[in-house]
mmCIF file of the C-alpha atoms, coordinates in Angstrom:
data_MODEL
# 
_entry.id   MODEL 
# 
loop_
_atom_site.group_PDB 
_atom_site.id 
_atom_site.type_symbol 
_atom_site.label_atom_id 
_atom_site.label_alt_id 
_atom_site.label_comp_id 
_atom_site.label_asym_id 
_atom_site.label_entity_id 
_atom_site.label_seq_id 
_atom_site.pdbx_PDB_ins_code 
_atom_site.Cartn_x 
_atom_site.Cartn_y 
_atom_site.Cartn_z 
_atom_site.occupancy 
_atom_site.B_iso_or_equiv 
_atom_site.pdbx_formal_charge 
_atom_site.auth_seq_id 
_atom_site.auth_comp_id 
_atom_site.auth_asym_id 
_atom_site.auth_atom_id 
_atom_site.pdbx_PDB_model_num 
ATOM 1   C CA . UNK A 1 1   ? 73.967 -71.149 -64.241 1.00 0.00 ? 1   UNK A CA 1 
ATOM 2   C CA . UNK A 1 2   ? 76.674 -69.202 -63.178 1.00 0.00 ? 2   UNK A CA 1 
ATOM 3   C CA . UNK A 1 3   ? 78.657 -70.946 -60.698 1.00 0.00 ? 3   UNK A CA 1 
ATOM 4   C CA . UNK A 1 4   ? 81.791 -69.732 -58.877 1.00 0.00 ? 4   UNK A CA 1 
ATOM 5   C CA . UNK A 1 5   ? 83.654 -71.514 -55.998 1.00 0.00 ? 5   UNK A CA 1 
ATOM 6   C CA . UNK A 1 6   ? 86.419 -70.169 -53.960 1.00 0.00 ? 6   UNK A CA 1 
ATOM 7   C CA . UNK A 1 7   ? 88.107 -71.212 -50.994 1.00 0.00 ? 7   UNK A CA 1 
ATOM 8   C CA . UNK A 1 8   ? 88.528 -69.010 -48.144 1.00 0.00 ? 8   UNK A CA 1 
ATOM 9   C CA . UNK A 1 9   ? 91.890 -68.077 -46.444 1.00 0.00 ? 9   UNK A CA 1 
ATOM 10  C CA . UNK A 1 10  ? 92.136 -67.901 -42.735 1.00 0.00 ? 10  UNK A CA 1 
ATOM 11  C CA . UNK A 1 11  ? 92.014 -63.799 -43.218 1.00 0.00 ? 11  UNK A CA 1 
ATOM 12  C CA . UNK A 1 12  ? 88.939 -64.056 -45.248 1.00 0.00 ? 12  UNK A CA 1 
ATOM 13  C CA . UNK A 1 13  ? 87.323 -66.619 -42.882 1.00 0.00 ? 13  UNK A CA 1 
ATOM 14  C CA . UNK A 1 14  ? 87.539 -64.172 -40.020 1.00 0.00 ? 14  UNK A CA 1 
ATOM 15  C CA . UNK A 1 15  ? 85.608 -61.580 -41.942 1.00 0.00 ? 15  UNK A CA 1 
ATOM 16  C CA . UNK A 1 16  ? 83.183 -63.772 -43.819 1.00 0.00 ? 16  UNK A CA 1 
ATOM 17  C CA . UNK A 1 17  ? 82.215 -65.739 -40.596 1.00 0.00 ? 17  UNK A CA 1 
ATOM 18  C CA . UNK A 1 18  ? 81.550 -62.812 -38.468 1.00 0.00 ? 18  UNK A CA 1 
ATOM 19  C CA . UNK A 1 19  ? 78.119 -63.072 -36.848 1.00 0.00 ? 19  UNK A CA 1 
ATOM 20  C CA . UNK A 1 20  ? 75.348 -61.438 -39.159 1.00 0.00 ? 20  UNK A CA 1 
ATOM 21  C CA . UNK A 1 21  ? 72.784 -59.640 -36.927 1.00 0.00 ? 21  UNK A CA 1 
ATOM 22  C CA . UNK A 1 22  ? 72.105 -56.463 -38.637 1.00 0.00 ? 22  UNK A CA 1 
ATOM 23  C CA . UNK A 1 23  ? 71.618 -54.794 -42.036 1.00 0.00 ? 23  UNK A CA 1 
ATOM 24  C CA . UNK A 1 24  ? 75.061 -53.072 -41.770 1.00 0.00 ? 24  UNK A CA 1 
ATOM 25  C CA . UNK A 1 25  ? 76.807 -56.710 -41.204 1.00 0.00 ? 25  UNK A CA 1 
ATOM 26  C CA . UNK A 1 26  ? 75.009 -57.864 -44.259 1.00 0.00 ? 26  UNK A CA 1 
ATOM 27  C CA . UNK A 1 27  ? 76.387 -54.991 -46.311 1.00 0.00 ? 27  UNK A CA 1 
ATOM 28  C CA . UNK A 1 28  ? 79.913 -55.880 -45.178 1.00 0.00 ? 28  UNK A CA 1 
ATOM 29  C CA . UNK A 1 29  ? 79.601 -59.612 -46.128 1.00 0.00 ? 29  UNK A CA 1 
ATOM 30  C CA . UNK A 1 30  ? 78.444 -58.402 -49.555 1.00 0.00 ? 30  UNK A CA 1 
ATOM 31  C CA . UNK A 1 31  ? 81.211 -56.100 -50.097 1.00 0.00 ? 31  UNK A CA 1 
ATOM 32  C CA . UNK A 1 32  ? 83.859 -58.263 -48.693 1.00 0.00 ? 32  UNK A CA 1 
ATOM 33  C CA . UNK A 1 33  ? 82.647 -61.246 -50.492 1.00 0.00 ? 33  UNK A CA 1 
ATOM 34  C CA . UNK A 1 34  ? 82.588 -59.128 -53.707 1.00 0.00 ? 34  UNK A CA 1 
ATOM 35  C CA . UNK A 1 35  ? 86.095 -58.262 -52.865 1.00 0.00 ? 35  UNK A CA 1 
ATOM 36  C CA . UNK A 1 36  ? 87.266 -61.954 -52.820 1.00 0.00 ? 36  UNK A CA 1 
ATOM 37  C CA . UNK A 1 37  ? 85.199 -62.915 -55.909 1.00 0.00 ? 37  UNK A CA 1 
ATOM 38  C CA . UNK A 1 38  ? 87.318 -60.149 -57.841 1.00 0.00 ? 38  UNK A CA 1 
ATOM 39  C CA . UNK A 1 39  ? 90.540 -61.403 -56.705 1.00 0.00 ? 39  UNK A CA 1 
ATOM 40  C CA . UNK A 1 40  ? 92.382 -64.384 -58.405 1.00 0.00 ? 40  UNK A CA 1 
ATOM 41  C CA . UNK A 1 41  ? 92.484 -67.561 -56.530 1.00 0.00 ? 41  UNK A CA 1 
ATOM 42  C CA . UNK A 1 42  ? 92.835 -71.024 -57.427 1.00 0.00 ? 42  UNK A CA 1 
ATOM 43  C CA . UNK A 1 43  ? 89.417 -72.719 -58.564 1.00 0.00 ? 43  UNK A CA 1 
ATOM 44  C CA . UNK A 1 44  ? 88.719 -75.635 -56.375 1.00 0.00 ? 44  UNK A CA 1 
ATOM 45  C CA . UNK A 1 45  ? 85.889 -76.818 -58.059 1.00 0.00 ? 45  UNK A CA 1 
ATOM 46  C CA . UNK A 1 46  ? 85.398 -80.751 -57.401 1.00 0.00 ? 46  UNK A CA 1 
ATOM 47  C CA . UNK A 1 47  ? 87.824 -80.630 -54.544 1.00 0.00 ? 47  UNK A CA 1 
ATOM 48  C CA . UNK A 1 48  ? 87.225 -80.729 -50.784 1.00 0.00 ? 48  UNK A CA 1 
ATOM 49  C CA . UNK A 1 49  ? 87.253 -77.659 -48.692 1.00 0.00 ? 49  UNK A CA 1 
ATOM 50  C CA . UNK A 1 50  ? 86.164 -77.002 -45.193 1.00 0.00 ? 50  UNK A CA 1 
ATOM 51  C CA . UNK A 1 51  ? 85.630 -73.443 -45.585 1.00 0.00 ? 51  UNK A CA 1 
ATOM 52  C CA . UNK A 1 52  ? 84.556 -71.744 -48.876 1.00 0.00 ? 52  UNK A CA 1 
ATOM 53  C CA . UNK A 1 53  ? 82.403 -69.477 -50.545 1.00 0.00 ? 53  UNK A CA 1 
ATOM 54  C CA . UNK A 1 54  ? 80.213 -70.221 -53.322 1.00 0.00 ? 54  UNK A CA 1 
ATOM 55  C CA . UNK A 1 55  ? 78.179 -67.903 -55.846 1.00 0.00 ? 55  UNK A CA 1 
ATOM 56  C CA . UNK A 1 56  ? 75.011 -69.416 -57.637 1.00 0.00 ? 56  UNK A CA 1 
ATOM 57  C CA . UNK A 1 57  ? 73.121 -67.221 -60.318 1.00 0.00 ? 57  UNK A CA 1 
ATOM 58  C CA . UNK A 1 58  ? 70.260 -68.708 -62.117 1.00 0.00 ? 58  UNK A CA 1 
ATOM 59  C CA . UNK A 1 59  ? 66.565 -68.003 -61.430 1.00 0.00 ? 59  UNK A CA 1 
ATOM 60  C CA . UNK A 1 60  ? 68.137 -67.317 -57.987 1.00 0.00 ? 60  UNK A CA 1 
ATOM 61  C CA . UNK A 1 61  ? 71.322 -65.249 -56.934 1.00 0.00 ? 61  UNK A CA 1 
ATOM 62  C CA . UNK A 1 62  ? 72.865 -66.248 -53.766 1.00 0.00 ? 62  UNK A CA 1 
ATOM 63  C CA . UNK A 1 63  ? 75.998 -66.766 -52.069 1.00 0.00 ? 63  UNK A CA 1 
ATOM 64  C CA . UNK A 1 64  ? 76.700 -69.706 -50.118 1.00 0.00 ? 64  UNK A CA 1 
ATOM 65  C CA . UNK A 1 65  ? 79.339 -70.025 -47.203 1.00 0.00 ? 65  UNK A CA 1 
ATOM 66  C CA . UNK A 1 66  ? 80.306 -73.315 -45.900 1.00 0.00 ? 66  UNK A CA 1 
ATOM 67  C CA . UNK A 1 67  ? 82.355 -74.303 -42.765 1.00 0.00 ? 67  UNK A CA 1 
ATOM 68  C CA . UNK A 1 68  ? 82.484 -77.673 -40.931 1.00 0.00 ? 68  UNK A CA 1 
ATOM 69  C CA . UNK A 1 69  ? 79.180 -77.152 -38.569 1.00 0.00 ? 69  UNK A CA 1 
ATOM 70  C CA . UNK A 1 70  ? 77.514 -74.180 -40.380 1.00 0.00 ? 70  UNK A CA 1 
ATOM 71  C CA . UNK A 1 71  ? 76.305 -73.343 -43.710 1.00 0.00 ? 71  UNK A CA 1 
ATOM 72  C CA . UNK A 1 72  ? 74.779 -69.920 -44.524 1.00 0.00 ? 72  UNK A CA 1 
ATOM 73  C CA . UNK A 1 73  ? 73.339 -68.100 -47.529 1.00 0.00 ? 73  UNK A CA 1 
ATOM 74  C CA . UNK A 1 74  ? 72.383 -64.537 -48.495 1.00 0.00 ? 74  UNK A CA 1 
ATOM 75  C CA . UNK A 1 75  ? 70.917 -62.836 -51.617 1.00 0.00 ? 75  UNK A CA 1 
ATOM 76  C CA . UNK A 1 76  ? 73.673 -61.544 -53.840 1.00 0.00 ? 76  UNK A CA 1 
ATOM 77  C CA . UNK A 1 77  ? 72.394 -58.356 -55.454 1.00 0.00 ? 77  UNK A CA 1 
ATOM 78  C CA . UNK A 1 78  ? 74.952 -57.829 -58.330 1.00 0.00 ? 78  UNK A CA 1 
ATOM 79  C CA . UNK A 1 79  ? 75.120 -59.057 -61.858 1.00 0.00 ? 79  UNK A CA 1 
ATOM 80  C CA . UNK A 1 80  ? 78.373 -61.239 -62.600 1.00 0.00 ? 80  UNK A CA 1 
ATOM 81  C CA . UNK A 1 81  ? 79.983 -61.878 -65.911 1.00 0.00 ? 81  UNK A CA 1 
ATOM 82  C CA . UNK A 1 82  ? 83.173 -64.067 -66.343 1.00 0.00 ? 82  UNK A CA 1 
ATOM 83  C CA . UNK A 1 83  ? 85.243 -63.870 -69.578 1.00 0.00 ? 83  UNK A CA 1 
ATOM 84  C CA . UNK A 1 84  ? 88.758 -63.491 -69.048 1.00 0.00 ? 84  UNK A CA 1 
ATOM 85  C CA . UNK A 1 85  ? 88.381 -61.980 -65.899 1.00 0.00 ? 85  UNK A CA 1 
ATOM 86  C CA . UNK A 1 86  ? 85.270 -61.311 -63.320 1.00 0.00 ? 86  UNK A CA 1 
ATOM 87  C CA . UNK A 1 87  ? 83.156 -58.367 -63.840 1.00 0.00 ? 87  UNK A CA 1 
ATOM 88  C CA . UNK A 1 88  ? 80.674 -57.331 -61.196 1.00 0.00 ? 88  UNK A CA 1 
ATOM 89  C CA . UNK A 1 89  ? 78.163 -54.602 -61.708 1.00 0.00 ? 89  UNK A CA 1 
ATOM 90  C CA . UNK A 1 90  ? 74.975 -52.873 -60.050 1.00 0.00 ? 90  UNK A CA 1 
ATOM 91  C CA . UNK A 1 91  ? 72.721 -52.112 -63.154 1.00 0.00 ? 91  UNK A CA 1 
ATOM 92  C CA . UNK A 1 92  ? 70.369 -50.122 -61.222 1.00 0.00 ? 92  UNK A CA 1 
ATOM 93  C CA . UNK A 1 93  ? 73.084 -47.557 -59.811 1.00 0.00 ? 93  UNK A CA 1 
ATOM 94  C CA . UNK A 1 94  ? 75.154 -48.125 -63.325 1.00 0.00 ? 94  UNK A CA 1 
ATOM 95  C CA . UNK A 1 95  ? 78.287 -48.693 -61.251 1.00 0.00 ? 95  UNK A CA 1 
ATOM 96  C CA . UNK A 1 96  ? 80.846 -51.496 -61.984 1.00 0.00 ? 96  UNK A CA 1 
ATOM 97  C CA . UNK A 1 97  ? 82.525 -52.643 -58.752 1.00 0.00 ? 97  UNK A CA 1 
ATOM 98  C CA . UNK A 1 98  ? 86.385 -52.793 -58.434 1.00 0.00 ? 98  UNK A CA 1 
ATOM 99  C CA . UNK A 1 99  ? 88.524 -53.048 -55.596 1.00 0.00 ? 99  UNK A CA 1 
ATOM 100 C CA . UNK A 1 100 ? 88.735 -49.147 -55.019 1.00 0.00 ? 100 UNK A CA 1 
ATOM 101 C CA . UNK A 1 101 ? 84.988 -48.606 -54.941 1.00 0.00 ? 101 UNK A CA 1 
ATOM 102 C CA . UNK A 1 102 ? 84.541 -51.717 -52.620 1.00 0.00 ? 102 UNK A CA 1 
ATOM 103 C CA . UNK A 1 103 ? 87.164 -50.265 -50.311 1.00 0.00 ? 103 UNK A CA 1 
ATOM 104 C CA . UNK A 1 104 ? 85.545 -46.863 -50.468 1.00 0.00 ? 104 UNK A CA 1 
ATOM 105 C CA . UNK A 1 105 ? 82.231 -48.391 -49.527 1.00 0.00 ? 105 UNK A CA 1 
ATOM 106 C CA . UNK A 1 106 ? 83.637 -50.412 -46.759 1.00 0.00 ? 106 UNK A CA 1 
ATOM 107 C CA . UNK A 1 107 ? 85.337 -47.231 -45.266 1.00 0.00 ? 107 UNK A CA 1 
ATOM 108 C CA . UNK A 1 108 ? 81.998 -45.517 -45.374 1.00 0.00 ? 108 UNK A CA 1 
ATOM 109 C CA . UNK A 1 109 ? 80.439 -48.656 -43.508 1.00 0.00 ? 109 UNK A CA 1 
ATOM 110 C CA . UNK A 1 110 ? 82.896 -48.070 -40.680 1.00 0.00 ? 110 UNK A CA 1 
ATOM 111 C CA . UNK A 1 111 ? 82.058 -44.315 -40.513 1.00 0.00 ? 111 UNK A CA 1 
ATOM 112 C CA . UNK A 1 112 ? 78.605 -45.047 -40.621 1.00 0.00 ? 112 UNK A CA 1 
ATOM 113 C CA . UNK A 1 113 ? 78.955 -47.441 -37.541 1.00 0.00 ? 113 UNK A CA 1 
ATOM 114 C CA . UNK A 1 114 ? 81.114 -44.744 -35.787 1.00 0.00 ? 114 UNK A CA 1 
ATOM 115 C CA . UNK A 1 115 ? 78.093 -42.168 -36.309 1.00 0.00 ? 115 UNK A CA 1 
ATOM 116 C CA . UNK A 1 116 ? 75.540 -44.298 -34.866 1.00 0.00 ? 116 UNK A CA 1 
ATOM 117 C CA . UNK A 1 117 ? 73.959 -45.272 -38.173 1.00 0.00 ? 117 UNK A CA 1 
ATOM 118 C CA . UNK A 1 118 ? 73.410 -41.809 -39.369 1.00 0.00 ? 118 UNK A CA 1 
ATOM 119 C CA . UNK A 1 119 ? 73.890 -41.408 -42.957 1.00 0.00 ? 119 UNK A CA 1 
ATOM 120 C CA . UNK A 1 120 ? 73.611 -37.517 -42.542 1.00 0.00 ? 120 UNK A CA 1 
ATOM 121 C CA . UNK A 1 121 ? 76.321 -37.553 -40.010 1.00 0.00 ? 121 UNK A CA 1 
ATOM 122 C CA . UNK A 1 122 ? 78.307 -39.925 -42.040 1.00 0.00 ? 122 UNK A CA 1 
ATOM 123 C CA . UNK A 1 123 ? 78.226 -37.811 -44.984 1.00 0.00 ? 123 UNK A CA 1 
ATOM 124 C CA . UNK A 1 124 ? 79.233 -34.826 -42.550 1.00 0.00 ? 124 UNK A CA 1 
ATOM 125 C CA . UNK A 1 125 ? 81.990 -36.580 -41.253 1.00 0.00 ? 125 UNK A CA 1 
ATOM 126 C CA . UNK A 1 126 ? 83.974 -36.820 -44.538 1.00 0.00 ? 126 UNK A CA 1 
ATOM 127 C CA . UNK A 1 127 ? 86.212 -33.888 -45.064 1.00 0.00 ? 127 UNK A CA 1 
ATOM 128 C CA . UNK A 1 128 ? 85.009 -31.793 -48.079 1.00 0.00 ? 128 UNK A CA 1 
ATOM 129 C CA . UNK A 1 129 ? 88.706 -31.223 -49.500 1.00 0.00 ? 129 UNK A CA 1 
ATOM 130 C CA . UNK A 1 130 ? 89.126 -34.809 -49.393 1.00 0.00 ? 130 UNK A CA 1 
ATOM 131 C CA . UNK A 1 131 ? 86.131 -35.460 -51.400 1.00 0.00 ? 131 UNK A CA 1 
ATOM 132 C CA . UNK A 1 132 ? 87.142 -32.996 -53.863 1.00 0.00 ? 132 UNK A CA 1 
ATOM 133 C CA . UNK A 1 133 ? 90.261 -34.931 -54.428 1.00 0.00 ? 133 UNK A CA 1 
ATOM 134 C CA . UNK A 1 134 ? 88.641 -38.282 -54.310 1.00 0.00 ? 134 UNK A CA 1 
ATOM 135 C CA . UNK A 1 135 ? 84.857 -38.165 -55.050 1.00 0.00 ? 135 UNK A CA 1 
ATOM 136 C CA . UNK A 1 136 ? 82.705 -40.967 -53.116 1.00 0.00 ? 136 UNK A CA 1 
ATOM 137 C CA . UNK A 1 137 ? 79.523 -40.240 -54.731 1.00 0.00 ? 137 UNK A CA 1 
ATOM 138 C CA . UNK A 1 138 ? 79.354 -43.719 -56.433 1.00 0.00 ? 138 UNK A CA 1 
ATOM 139 C CA . UNK A 1 139 ? 80.446 -45.354 -53.056 1.00 0.00 ? 139 UNK A CA 1 
ATOM 140 C CA . UNK A 1 140 ? 77.679 -43.561 -51.253 1.00 0.00 ? 140 UNK A CA 1 
ATOM 141 C CA . UNK A 1 141 ? 75.193 -44.475 -53.443 1.00 0.00 ? 141 UNK A CA 1 
ATOM 142 C CA . UNK A 1 142 ? 76.168 -48.149 -53.475 1.00 0.00 ? 142 UNK A CA 1 
ATOM 143 C CA . UNK A 1 143 ? 76.176 -48.060 -49.709 1.00 0.00 ? 143 UNK A CA 1 
ATOM 144 C CA . UNK A 1 144 ? 72.875 -46.504 -49.410 1.00 0.00 ? 144 UNK A CA 1 
ATOM 145 C CA . UNK A 1 145 ? 71.178 -49.048 -51.816 1.00 0.00 ? 145 UNK A CA 1 
ATOM 146 C CA . UNK A 1 146 ? 72.939 -52.024 -49.938 1.00 0.00 ? 146 UNK A CA 1 
ATOM 147 C CA . UNK A 1 147 ? 71.276 -50.847 -46.768 1.00 0.00 ? 147 UNK A CA 1 
ATOM 148 C CA . UNK A 1 148 ? 67.759 -51.277 -48.187 1.00 0.00 ? 148 UNK A CA 1 
ATOM 149 C CA . UNK A 1 149 ? 68.647 -54.475 -49.958 1.00 0.00 ? 149 UNK A CA 1 
ATOM 150 C CA . UNK A 1 150 ? 66.823 -57.698 -49.047 1.00 0.00 ? 150 UNK A CA 1 
ATOM 151 C CA . UNK A 1 151 ? 69.130 -59.832 -47.332 1.00 0.00 ? 151 UNK A CA 1 
ATOM 152 C CA . UNK A 1 152 ? 67.448 -63.226 -47.392 1.00 0.00 ? 152 UNK A CA 1 
ATOM 153 C CA . UNK A 1 153 ? 69.508 -64.688 -44.682 1.00 0.00 ? 153 UNK A CA 1 
ATOM 154 C CA . UNK A 1 154 ? 69.144 -68.323 -43.941 1.00 0.00 ? 154 UNK A CA 1 
ATOM 155 C CA . UNK A 1 155 ? 71.784 -70.381 -41.655 1.00 0.00 ? 155 UNK A CA 1 
ATOM 156 C CA . UNK A 1 156 ? 72.126 -74.316 -41.000 1.00 0.00 ? 156 UNK A CA 1 
ATOM 157 C CA . UNK A 1 157 ? 73.709 -74.748 -37.606 1.00 0.00 ? 157 UNK A CA 1 
ATOM 158 C CA . UNK A 1 158 ? 75.025 -77.636 -35.733 1.00 0.00 ? 158 UNK A CA 1 
ATOM 159 C CA . UNK A 1 159 ? 75.054 -76.055 -32.113 1.00 0.00 ? 159 UNK A CA 1 
ATOM 160 C CA . UNK A 1 160 ? 76.035 -78.454 -29.278 1.00 0.00 ? 160 UNK A CA 1 
ATOM 161 C CA . UNK A 1 161 ? 77.140 -75.599 -27.153 1.00 0.00 ? 161 UNK A CA 1 
ATOM 162 C CA . UNK A 1 162 ? 73.770 -74.057 -26.624 1.00 0.00 ? 162 UNK A CA 1 
ATOM 163 C CA . UNK A 1 163 ? 71.395 -77.094 -27.524 1.00 0.00 ? 163 UNK A CA 1 
ATOM 164 C CA . UNK A 1 164 ? 68.144 -76.977 -25.384 1.00 0.00 ? 164 UNK A CA 1 
ATOM 165 C CA . UNK A 1 165 ? 65.701 -79.543 -26.585 1.00 0.00 ? 165 UNK A CA 1 
ATOM 166 C CA . UNK A 1 166 ? 62.962 -78.511 -28.836 1.00 0.00 ? 166 UNK A CA 1 
ATOM 167 C CA . UNK A 1 167 ? 63.672 -75.011 -27.791 1.00 0.00 ? 167 UNK A CA 1 
ATOM 168 C CA . UNK A 1 168 ? 67.089 -74.928 -29.600 1.00 0.00 ? 168 UNK A CA 1 
ATOM 169 C CA . UNK A 1 169 ? 67.594 -78.050 -31.326 1.00 0.00 ? 169 UNK A CA 1 
ATOM 170 C CA . UNK A 1 170 ? 71.243 -79.606 -31.840 1.00 0.00 ? 170 UNK A CA 1 
ATOM 171 C CA . UNK A 1 171 ? 70.354 -79.109 -35.791 1.00 0.00 ? 171 UNK A CA 1 
ATOM 172 C CA . UNK A 1 172 ? 68.367 -76.362 -36.895 1.00 0.00 ? 172 UNK A CA 1 
ATOM 173 C CA . UNK A 1 173 ? 67.918 -73.342 -39.499 1.00 0.00 ? 173 UNK A CA 1 
ATOM 174 C CA . UNK A 1 174 ? 68.124 -69.915 -38.551 1.00 0.00 ? 174 UNK A CA 1 
ATOM 175 C CA . UNK A 1 175 ? 66.033 -67.663 -40.588 1.00 0.00 ? 175 UNK A CA 1 
ATOM 176 C CA . UNK A 1 176 ? 66.499 -63.804 -40.660 1.00 0.00 ? 176 UNK A CA 1 
ATOM 177 C CA . UNK A 1 177 ? 68.714 -62.246 -38.377 1.00 0.00 ? 177 UNK A CA 1 
ATOM 178 C CA . UNK A 1 178 ? 67.157 -59.503 -36.513 1.00 0.00 ? 178 UNK A CA 1 
ATOM 179 C CA . UNK A 1 179 ? 66.699 -60.255 -32.899 1.00 0.00 ? 179 UNK A CA 1 
ATOM 180 C CA . UNK A 1 180 ? 62.653 -59.666 -33.182 1.00 0.00 ? 180 UNK A CA 1 
ATOM 181 C CA . UNK A 1 181 ? 62.275 -61.317 -36.630 1.00 0.00 ? 181 UNK A CA 1 
ATOM 182 C CA . UNK A 1 182 ? 64.571 -64.386 -36.385 1.00 0.00 ? 182 UNK A CA 1 
ATOM 183 C CA . UNK A 1 183 ? 63.334 -67.774 -35.839 1.00 0.00 ? 183 UNK A CA 1 
ATOM 184 C CA . UNK A 1 184 ? 64.632 -71.346 -36.005 1.00 0.00 ? 184 UNK A CA 1 
ATOM 185 C CA . UNK A 1 185 ? 63.338 -74.473 -37.749 1.00 0.00 ? 185 UNK A CA 1 
ATOM 186 C CA . UNK A 1 186 ? 64.218 -77.556 -35.871 1.00 0.00 ? 186 UNK A CA 1 
ATOM 187 C CA . UNK A 1 187 ? 65.919 -80.663 -37.968 1.00 0.00 ? 187 UNK A CA 1 
ATOM 188 C CA . UNK A 1 188 ? 66.021 -84.262 -36.888 1.00 0.00 ? 188 UNK A CA 1 
ATOM 189 C CA . UNK A 1 189 ? 69.487 -84.646 -38.465 1.00 0.00 ? 189 UNK A CA 1 
ATOM 190 C CA . UNK A 1 190 ? 72.465 -83.009 -39.984 1.00 0.00 ? 190 UNK A CA 1 
ATOM 191 C CA . UNK A 1 191 ? 71.937 -81.053 -43.367 1.00 0.00 ? 191 UNK A CA 1 
ATOM 192 C CA . UNK A 1 192 ? 74.820 -81.773 -45.802 1.00 0.00 ? 192 UNK A CA 1 
ATOM 193 C CA . UNK A 1 193 ? 75.856 -78.707 -47.917 1.00 0.00 ? 193 UNK A CA 1 
ATOM 194 C CA . UNK A 1 194 ? 74.470 -80.148 -51.187 1.00 0.00 ? 194 UNK A CA 1 
ATOM 195 C CA . UNK A 1 195 ? 71.028 -80.583 -49.542 1.00 0.00 ? 195 UNK A CA 1 
ATOM 196 C CA . UNK A 1 196 ? 71.261 -76.991 -48.333 1.00 0.00 ? 196 UNK A CA 1 
ATOM 197 C CA . UNK A 1 197 ? 71.930 -75.639 -51.726 1.00 0.00 ? 197 UNK A CA 1 
ATOM 198 C CA . UNK A 1 198 ? 69.228 -77.695 -53.320 1.00 0.00 ? 198 UNK A CA 1 
ATOM 199 C CA . UNK A 1 199 ? 66.677 -76.461 -50.762 1.00 0.00 ? 199 UNK A CA 1 
ATOM 200 C CA . UNK A 1 200 ? 67.305 -72.777 -51.642 1.00 0.00 ? 200 UNK A CA 1 
ATOM 201 C CA . UNK A 1 201 ? 67.533 -73.614 -55.524 1.00 0.00 ? 201 UNK A CA 1 
ATOM 202 C CA . UNK A 1 202 ? 64.284 -72.287 -57.065 1.00 0.00 ? 202 UNK A CA 1 
ATOM 203 C CA . UNK A 1 203 ? 64.866 -74.385 -60.087 1.00 0.00 ? 203 UNK A CA 1 
ATOM 204 C CA . UNK A 1 204 ? 64.969 -77.894 -57.897 1.00 0.00 ? 204 UNK A CA 1 
ATOM 205 C CA . UNK A 1 205 ? 61.692 -79.612 -56.262 1.00 0.00 ? 205 UNK A CA 1 
ATOM 206 C CA . UNK A 1 206 ? 60.487 -78.247 -52.957 1.00 0.00 ? 206 UNK A CA 1 
ATOM 207 C CA . UNK A 1 207 ? 61.754 -79.521 -49.682 1.00 0.00 ? 207 UNK A CA 1 
ATOM 208 C CA . UNK A 1 208 ? 58.465 -80.380 -47.219 1.00 0.00 ? 208 UNK A CA 1 
ATOM 209 C CA . UNK A 1 209 ? 58.482 -79.818 -43.512 1.00 0.00 ? 209 UNK A CA 1 
ATOM 210 C CA . UNK A 1 210 ? 56.438 -82.915 -42.063 1.00 0.00 ? 210 UNK A CA 1 
ATOM 211 C CA . UNK A 1 211 ? 54.377 -81.716 -39.164 1.00 0.00 ? 211 UNK A CA 1 
ATOM 212 C CA . UNK A 1 212 ? 54.125 -83.657 -35.999 1.00 0.00 ? 212 UNK A CA 1 
ATOM 213 C CA . UNK A 1 213 ? 50.458 -84.669 -35.352 1.00 0.00 ? 213 UNK A CA 1 
# 
């Protein structure tokens, strides 16, 4: 298993723990997380941290994010190798990610949002002369591909503010993020971070939902 654990700085936390409600939010999350993974930071494996990112790749490939009352996880769609330094790649597109291409793709995501989620208008909004100086073909390919990548989003919440009996349990799992596709599974107690990871690890035994009779 490939396992990388990184403490999130306050600057990182604000970006990483922004609500994920659309595919575009997932794209930004993957790009910002990849940028963090490529940035040398102290390894906190074995130390306590209230807010951190964890990448686990085995038969599954997932990013995990942990804060005091919230854990969430998404599919991580890239290959990762680490010898002397971290190398992140997208074999399907034959692209190796670095800070430059990630920053370019984040800029495209912002233009996409400004242009009402239209890829054609986003493409046309970029000055052709600028494109000649700084080609963005790889960044555009990466952005389009991420827009169609399955997010596999799941979140554990301790939500005292919005608790409403069995309609919105204090402890629950939120599965999916779109308004019409998301749903909750109530939990009778809190779910510690290790249990959340084990639940999603397909190399471990399954967790069971016990139905009320």
